[in-house]
Backbone bond lengths (Angstrom), bond angles and torsions (degrees), N, CA, C in turn:
res aa  C-N    CA-C-N  psi(-1)  N-CA   C-N-CA  omega(-1)  CA-C   N-CA-C  phi
1 X - - - 1.373 - - 1.600 116.18 -
2 X 1.237 113.94 -35.77 1.444 118.81 175.39 1.484 113.45 -68.84
3 X 1.478 115.79 -31.28 1.414 117.35 173.33 1.533 111.42 -72.21
4 X 1.265 121.13 -35.68 1.531 126.28 -178.54 1.694 97.43 -64.92
5 X 1.281 117.63 -50.58 1.478 113.83 -170.67 1.582 114.44 -63.59
6 X 1.388 111.61 -26.37 1.468 119.23 -178.77 1.590 109.21 -79.44
7 X 1.403 115.56 -37.21 1.415 119.13 -177.91 1.563 111.82 -77.45
8 X 1.312 121.39 -21.32 1.445 119.33 -174.74 1.510 113.15 -64.98
9 X 1.469 122.82 -47.15 1.282 116.83 177.32 1.563 113.75 -60.61
10 X 1.252 117.78 -34.60 1.472 119.65 -179.93 1.483 107.97 -63.58
11 X 1.259 118.79 -46.19 1.511 119.01 -175.25 1.600 108.91 -67.70
12 X 1.317 117.09 -32.10 1.494 119.78 171.83 1.434 116.06 -60.43
13 X 1.504 109.33 -38.87 1.496 119.01 -177.92 1.576 107.98 -63.57
14 X 1.349 109.70 -52.18 1.461 118.66 -175.51 1.546 113.18 -60.88
15 X 1.398 113.42 -34.96 1.396 118.97 177.34 1.585 115.23 -63.75
16 X 1.325 105.37 -39.76 1.566 118.10 -178.55 1.500 106.98 -66.02
17 X 1.335 116.53 -47.98 1.504 119.68 178.05 1.462 109.26 -59.81
18 X 1.277 119.59 -47.31 1.423 120.04 -178.47 1.527 119.87 -61.38
19 X 1.360 107.20 -30.50 1.512 118.23 177.78 1.491 105.17 -67.05
20 X 1.349 118.16 -34.35 1.433 115.80 -169.34 1.469 113.79 -86.58
21 X 1.396 115.64 -5.69 1.527 122.70 176.86 1.546 109.49 -75.68
22 X 1.324 119.84 129.96 1.438 114.74 176.80 1.531 115.79 -84.93
23 X 1.175 116.73 150.31 1.500 118.53 177.24 1.500 108.65 -78.03
24 X 1.395 114.54 154.19 1.505 115.59 -176.46 1.456 113.32 -58.81
25 X 1.250 124.45 -32.89 1.348 125.42 -177.97 1.619 111.18 -74.49
26 X 1.242 114.62 -10.85 1.621 120.99 177.54 1.527 107.56 -93.64
27 X 1.400 118.17 5.88 1.551 117.97 -174.09 1.524 108.93 -119.42
28 X 1.237 111.34 157.11 1.579 118.65 162.25 1.617 101.83 -115.36
29 X 1.307 110.40 118.34 1.491 118.20 176.12 1.417 111.11 -80.98
30 X 1.383 123.59 110.62 1.331 128.92 -177.22 1.643 114.63 -80.90
31 X 1.202 116.33 125.35 1.415 123.24 179.43 1.498 115.56 -95.64
32 X 1.354 114.03 -21.46 1.504 117.91 179.80 1.590 109.17 -168.71
33 X 1.253 111.81 144.24 1.490 121.54 179.56 1.357 112.96 -127.75
34 X 1.421 118.64 140.84 1.501 126.90 -175.38 1.534 112.00 -124.68
35 X 1.307 114.18 139.48 1.495 119.53 175.76 1.486 111.00 -117.43
36 X 1.342 113.83 131.80 1.531 118.26 173.90 1.455 107.42 -134.48
37 X 1.318 117.64 143.01 1.510 124.90 -179.96 1.480 110.77 -124.41
38 X 1.395 116.23 135.90 1.469 118.04 171.97 1.535 108.39 -110.81
39 X 1.394 111.72 -151.84 1.488 114.54 179.44 1.447 111.85 -69.30
40 X 1.245 116.94 -40.46 1.514 118.69 -173.79 1.411 117.70 -123.84
41 X 1.398 118.76 1.71 1.480 118.64 -173.12 1.509 107.88 -145.62
42 X 1.376 113.35 170.67 1.445 121.36 171.65 1.464 107.56 -128.97
43 X 1.326 112.48 146.17 1.497 117.81 179.03 1.420 108.41 -126.85
44 X 1.396 117.83 130.65 1.403 124.11 -178.37 1.605 108.59 -111.90
45 X 1.215 123.33 129.31 1.425 125.61 178.82 1.517 111.40 -117.53
46 X 1.331 115.86 146.65 1.350 125.58 -178.70 1.573 112.49 -120.62
47 X 1.250 120.00 138.96 1.631 117.81 176.23 1.604 102.54 -114.32
48 X 1.257 106.37 128.03 1.513 117.17 -176.58 1.532 114.71 -125.46
49 X 1.330 119.35 102.27 1.453 121.87 -177.13 1.587 104.93 -78.79
50 X 1.384 115.07 138.14 1.381 119.89 177.84 1.586 109.12 -126.61
51 X 1.325 113.75 140.73 1.469 119.35 173.25 1.520 107.74 -121.78
52 X 1.417 109.48 143.00 1.391 118.21 -178.73 1.650 111.13 -86.68
53 X 1.279 117.26 149.12 1.363 117.67 -171.67 1.592 108.57 -62.29
54 X 1.263 115.94 136.96 1.508 128.51 -170.77 1.437 112.93 56.81
55 X 1.256 126.27 16.23 1.405 128.40 171.28 1.579 111.71 -126.84
56 X 1.286 119.41 55.17 1.413 126.30 178.56 1.433 115.25 -54.83
57 X 1.275 115.32 -28.20 1.599 121.27 -178.28 1.551 110.54 -80.02
58 X 1.346 113.94 -15.16 1.524 118.15 175.69 1.526 115.68 -101.79
59 X 1.245 115.99 106.46 1.410 121.15 -174.51 1.528 117.26 -109.46
60 X 1.305 123.45 128.92 1.335 124.87 -177.78 1.570 101.29 -112.78
61 X 1.395 113.32 140.50 1.428 116.30 -176.36 1.556 111.08 -123.32
62 X 1.225 119.52 125.99 1.483 128.09 -171.87 1.445 109.13 -114.05
63 X 1.276 121.76 144.87 1.446 129.46 -179.37 1.598 109.36 -122.94
64 X 1.189 116.31 117.53 1.525 117.79 179.81 1.617 106.33 -114.95
65 X 1.312 113.48 152.80 1.493 114.19 175.04 1.477 113.18 -154.04
66 X 1.334 113.62 160.19 1.444 119.72 -174.34 1.563 107.33 -139.62
67 X 1.344 118.77 153.12 1.403 116.03 -174.84 1.570 104.52 -130.71
68 X 1.188 121.54 161.74 1.372 125.94 177.60 1.613 114.29 -176.90
69 X 1.301 122.92 179.60 1.403 124.53 -167.92 1.628 102.29 -89.02
70 X 1.222 120.64 -8.29 1.417 125.38 172.42 1.581 106.70 -153.81
71 X 1.481 116.47 174.82 1.348 115.56 -174.30 1.580 110.39 -72.18
72 X 1.345 121.28 -33.73 1.389 119.26 173.08 1.546 113.32 -50.89
73 X 1.370 110.77 -56.45 1.636 112.10 177.29 1.468 113.87 -60.86
74 X 1.389 123.49 -37.67 1.418 122.04 171.72 1.624 118.03 -58.87
75 X 1.295 112.63 -35.31 1.413 113.46 175.84 1.548 112.07 -76.26
76 X 1.269 114.79 -33.12 1.535 117.44 173.71 1.452 109.07 -60.10
77 X 1.426 114.74 -46.15 1.541 112.35 177.10 1.365 114.80 -62.33
78 X 1.323 119.57 -41.98 1.497 123.36 -176.61 1.583 106.02 -60.73
79 X 1.355 121.13 -49.30 1.398 119.68 -179.17 1.479 124.32 -68.43
80 X 1.365 108.08 -18.92 1.406 116.18 176.51 1.605 114.21 -73.10
81 X 1.374 112.01 -22.98 1.302 119.86 178.31 1.527 119.41 -82.00
82 X 1.374 117.91 -9.03 1.373 122.31 -166.15 1.530 110.57 -112.40
83 X 1.259 120.87 152.00 1.417 124.49 -176.48 1.558 105.74 -99.05
84 X 1.379 121.72 -4.16 1.343 125.03 170.69 1.445 121.39 -128.76
85 X 1.263 119.06 162.17 1.509 123.73 -178.76 1.621 107.45 -72.42
86 X 1.186 118.78 148.12 1.448 127.49 168.95 1.462 114.16 -87.09
87 X 1.397 120.18 128.58 1.456 123.50 178.90 1.460 107.75 -114.01
88 X 1.272 122.59 122.84 1.615 122.53 -173.07 1.545 105.66 -100.95
89 X 1.351 120.86 -0.42 1.433 116.96 -171.71 1.583 117.22 -66.55
90 X 1.375 116.28 -11.80 1.498 121.40 174.60 1.610 110.41 -105.37
91 X 1.315 118.16 3.91 1.466 116.51 -172.29 1.465 106.82 -67.79
92 X 1.417 111.43 129.49 1.489 118.03 -173.24 1.613 108.32 -117.24
93 X 1.328 121.72 2.22 1.386 122.83 -175.53 1.466 116.60 -155.51
94 X 1.367 120.08 125.28 1.385 122.58 178.67 1.486 108.87 -116.99
95 X 1.396 123.38 145.47 1.402 123.80 -173.93 1.484 108.28 -131.85
96 X 1.274 120.07 134.00 1.461 124.31 173.63 1.426 107.47 -108.56
97 X 1.365 117.05 123.01 1.500 121.81 175.53 1.521 104.52 -77.55
98 X 1.371 106.14 169.17 1.507 112.09 -174.52 1.548 119.79 -63.04
99 X 1.346 110.06 -23.40 1.577 113.24 -177.83 1.558 107.31 -81.98
100 X 1.224 120.67 -9.00 1.523 117.46 -173.28 1.644 111.67 -81.55
101 X 1.321 112.10 102.75 1.358 122.18 -179.29 1.495 109.68 -146.51
102 X 1.391 115.49 171.95 1.413 113.59 175.36 1.607 118.24 57.85
103 X 1.267 114.81 -135.65 1.596 119.89 178.32 1.595 106.25 -53.10
104 X 1.310 121.23 -44.55 1.503 123.86 -170.98 1.521 104.78 -68.09
105 X 1.353 124.20 -34.00 1.467 124.46 -176.24 1.519 102.05 -74.78
106 X 1.228 121.23 -53.67 1.505 121.39 175.83 1.478 115.25 -46.13
107 X 1.445 114.01 -44.34 1.509 114.80 -176.12 1.486 109.62 -70.94
108 X 1.309 118.51 -38.06 1.467 120.50 174.28 1.465 114.45 -59.76
109 X 1.292 117.64 -44.49 1.416 116.58 -179.91 1.528 114.20 -73.07
110 X 1.274 118.19 -26.25 1.472 123.89 167.13 1.529 111.37 -61.55
111 X 1.326 116.03 -48.39 1.429 119.31 177.44 1.482 119.20 -60.70
112 X 1.404 110.81 -31.81 1.479 114.63 175.02 1.557 113.88 -74.83
113 X 1.357 116.50 -16.71 1.394 120.25 179.79 1.541 116.19 -77.47
114 X 1.343 112.74 -13.01 1.398 121.17 -176.39 1.549 113.14 -129.49
115 X 1.288 115.60 -145.77 1.481 122.67 177.26 1.525 116.01 43.16
116 X 1.497 114.85 36.83 1.470 121.26 179.33 1.605 115.76 54.30
117 X 1.229 117.27 16.71 1.382 125.72 174.96 1.680 105.29 -66.46
118 X 1.349 121.93 131.32 1.414 117.39 179.70 1.548 110.10 -68.54
119 X 1.275 117.92 147.40 1.532 123.95 -177.97 1.483 106.22 -70.01
120 X 1.272 124.20 -16.54 1.388 131.74 -176.00 1.531 115.15 -88.70
121 X 1.444 114.30 -0.52 1.401 120.22 -175.74 1.490 108.98 -61.93
122 X 1.522 114.32 136.39 1.470 119.92 176.51 1.563 111.78 -76.94
123 X 1.279 112.67 137.53 1.400 117.66 -179.23 1.615 107.68 -118.30
124 X 1.402 116.57 130.97 1.480 121.61 179.43 1.601 107.00 -135.32
125 X 1.287 109.50 170.08 1.425 115.62 172.35 1.558 113.76 -113.31
126 X 1.251 117.02 161.14 1.528 123.16 177.92 1.596 108.83 -155.34
127 X 1.340 118.80 154.91 1.428 116.48 175.67 1.565 111.56 -57.22
128 X 1.419 119.36 -39.50 1.481 129.94 174.31 1.420 114.44 -139.03
129 X 1.346 113.32 113.27 1.517 116.44 -173.72 1.470 110.56 -64.83
130 X 1.232 116.76 -36.05 1.600 116.83 -175.81 1.488 109.92 -72.65
131 X 1.393 117.86 -31.84 1.437 120.61 -178.45 1.603 105.68 -69.25
132 X 1.407 117.02 -40.00 1.536 119.63 -176.08 1.540 101.00 -57.94
133 X 1.388 122.66 -46.90 1.445 123.84 -170.58 1.546 110.35 -75.63
134 X 1.305 120.02 -35.28 1.454 120.01 -172.60 1.485 112.80 -78.04
135 X 1.315 110.48 -31.82 1.530 110.53 -176.00 1.447 120.01 -69.87
136 X 1.321 111.31 -7.57 1.513 122.57 176.69 1.450 117.51 76.75
137 X 1.211 122.57 -172.49 1.565 129.09 -177.63 1.461 109.81 -136.69
138 X 1.342 111.55 159.68 1.377 120.63 176.69 1.403 120.97 -93.53
139 X 1.481 112.09 -41.33 1.436 117.37 -171.10 1.497 116.40 -103.47
140 X 1.430 107.48 3.06 1.538 110.48 -170.94 1.491 101.97 -152.21
141 X 1.305 125.86 145.15 1.568 127.08 -175.04 1.597 106.71 -64.36
142 X 1.209 125.40 -24.24 1.412 125.98 -167.01 1.561 107.78 -150.21
143 X 1.455 114.95 142.47 1.469 126.64 179.58 1.585 101.38 -58.18
144 X 1.269 123.22 -36.80 1.373 124.66 -169.66 1.387 112.88 -64.75
145 X 1.357 115.10 -28.50 1.476 123.09 175.69 1.534 114.77 -90.27
146 X 1.317 113.81 -40.27 1.500 121.48 -174.52 1.475 115.38 -65.36
147 X 1.361 111.91 -55.58 1.588 118.31 -176.46 1.399 116.76 -61.57
148 X 1.388 126.17 -42.11 1.320 122.26 171.71 1.528 114.96 -63.48
149 X 1.326 114.97 -27.26 1.509 115.26 178.96 1.650 108.31 -78.05
150 X 1.344 117.49 -32.58 1.365 119.06 171.98 1.561 116.24 -57.27
151 X 1.350 107.19 -42.75 1.501 114.92 -176.62 1.522 107.98 -70.10
152 X 1.269 121.68 -40.97 1.448 128.00 179.42 1.554 105.45 -57.41
153 X 1.337 122.39 -41.36 1.494 123.89 -177.74 1.505 107.46 -69.46
154 X 1.481 113.25 -49.55 1.522 111.43 -179.16 1.578 112.02 -60.65
155 X 1.311 120.34 -34.45 1.418 120.93 175.25 1.564 112.75 -61.52
156 X 1.352 112.62 -44.83 1.374 113.76 -175.68 1.497 114.14 -75.10
157 X 1.360 116.30 -48.11 1.443 124.44 -169.77 1.556 114.94 -78.08
158 X 1.425 110.48 -36.41 1.478 117.78 -175.48 1.563 112.79 -113.14
159 X 1.293 111.96 -3.04 1.604 108.75 175.23 1.396 110.68 77.34
160 X 1.355 122.84 13.94 1.362 123.87 -177.17 1.593 111.51 -65.82
161 X 1.320 118.33 120.71 1.387 123.64 -174.10 1.570 111.50 -78.07
162 X 1.234 119.57 110.34 1.432 123.78 -175.10 1.476 113.86 -123.45
163 X 1.393 114.92 131.46 1.466 119.20 -178.65 1.594 96.64 -135.24
164 X 1.303 119.48 65.36 1.484 117.89 -174.70 1.578 107.65 -119.98
165 X 1.320 121.77 16.71 1.515 119.75 169.23 1.595 109.99 -74.61
166 X 1.214 115.76 155.98 1.593 115.22 -173.40 1.554 109.13 -63.72
167 X 1.334 120.73 -41.13 1.385 117.12 176.99 1.438 117.26 -62.92
168 X 1.352 115.74 -23.99 1.539 117.49 179.40 1.526 105.93 -84.25
169 X 1.262 124.88 -29.22 1.460 123.94 172.82 1.401 108.54 -72.58
170 X 1.291 119.14 -46.78 1.640 115.29 -178.89 1.478 116.00 -59.79
171 X 1.307 115.13 -15.48 1.445 119.12 179.06 1.577 109.69 -83.86
172 X 1.340 113.07 -15.90 1.545 117.18 175.29 1.450 105.75 -139.32
173 X 1.294 121.73 59.06 1.499 128.11 -171.96 1.460 112.44 -58.92
174 X 1.322 121.26 -24.63 1.378 121.11 -174.67 1.571 109.38 -102.91
175 X 1.237 122.31 1.13 1.456 127.89 -174.07 1.495 116.18 -159.06
176 X 1.415 111.55 85.83 1.394 116.90 -172.85 1.623 111.40 -138.26
177 X 1.212 119.37 165.76 1.419 124.65 -179.63 1.555 110.18 -133.62
178 X 1.333 112.32 127.42 1.516 123.97 -175.99 1.487 110.50 -112.49
179 X 1.384 113.37 145.20 1.598 120.89 173.56 1.552 102.62 -65.53
180 X 1.213 114.08 145.11 1.527 118.74 171.36 1.521 114.23 -115.77
181 X 1.288 112.94 132.27 1.497 125.61 175.04 1.426 120.36 -117.41
182 X 1.323 116.15 144.00 1.407 120.35 166.23 1.606 109.42 -103.45
183 X 1.359 116.73 159.97 1.340 117.61 -171.78 1.648 110.99 -80.04
184 X 1.393 116.27 163.45 1.358 118.07 176.48 1.599 120.05 -59.77
185 X 1.205 117.51 145.13 1.412 124.40 172.41 1.571 111.26 -101.64
186 X 1.380 119.43 79.55 1.376 123.54 -170.37 1.559 111.37 -62.73
187 X 1.312 118.63 -23.84 1.482 120.10 -174.32 1.623 105.07 -71.12
188 X 1.420 115.77 -37.76 1.429 121.31 -175.93 1.504 112.79 -108.29
189 X 1.366 120.82 20.57 1.294 126.27 171.49 1.631 110.53 55.31
190 X 1.366 111.37 43.23 1.595 114.37 177.53 1.492 102.03 -107.49
191 X 1.285 117.36 128.90 1.471 124.14 177.01 1.482 109.78 -73.37
192 X 1.408 114.15 -172.63 1.457 118.90 176.28 1.535 102.97 -65.78
193 X 1.270 115.90 140.63 1.497 119.83 -176.61 1.493 116.01 -119.33
194 X 1.311 112.08 128.43 1.431 117.45 -173.20 1.629 100.41 -88.18
195 X 1.325 121.18 122.66 1.410 125.49 -172.93 1.492 117.22 -121.50
196 X 1.427 118.22 19.42 1.364 121.37 179.20 1.467 112.47 126.31
197 X 1.398 113.18 -152.30 1.534 118.45 -167.49 1.550 104.04 -133.95
198 X 1.289 116.02 150.53 1.505 125.70 -179.52 1.547 101.81 -127.22
199 X 1.349 114.35 120.70 1.525 121.73 172.32 1.420 112.88 -87.55
200 X 1.379 116.59 142.26 1.492 125.93 167.92 1.418 110.05 -107.40
201 X 1.325 122.47 126.30 1.378 122.69 170.49 1.535 108.52 -133.74
202 X 1.459 115.06 119.42 1.371 121.35 177.45 1.597 113.73 54.11
203 X 1.415 117.93 39.48 1.445 122.81 173.21 1.455 108.44 89.65
204 X 1.477 123.35 -0.14 1.337 115.48 -178.24 1.508 109.44 -122.87
205 X 1.233 119.81 166.00 1.595 118.56 -166.14 1.615 103.08 -131.66
206 X 1.276 109.92 144.31 1.357 120.95 174.99 1.491 113.74 -140.96
207 X 1.341 125.93 130.41 1.440 122.75 -174.93 1.617 108.29 -80.75
208 X 1.308 109.40 137.86 1.512 113.58 -177.33 1.637 106.31 -96.91
């Protein structure tokens, strides 16, 4: 009887934890996240690859976004538009748009440090993060999969020195350099293009 009395609270705790875990069909698995900042607002965009049942080789990619006067408000706006929860545990790419600096840059870096995003997430820059995600890709179903592969090939074949994983940036959060990409030109069959590096110094960016 004592054993049962001891086990009952544990069982109730496990049941409560299990009830709080979302089923896969209740989640959007995020493959990439982008941050853009304007004069008075911040936009956050997420890339979500979808596969249809029994059609794993056919992938559809959706991009959702939300805006607000800060990152918290932008995420609230984004989540309010969705019928499922966002899961960032598989996020492989983060993109900083050109307007992301100062407080917006610090907020984006803080967001990447939590929310179950892997510390190994690849971080790049682009003129417009949402456009880089929304324009699609040619060689892979999602930018979150394609761009990290492009950078791995550049590092291997051309010896490009890269330190653009989040954990590498976090170690030098006031002084780091990111690869820079332009979006695909689908009309001319031009894939996402690596066009150089962008340096960040004390929360400000300058193209090299």
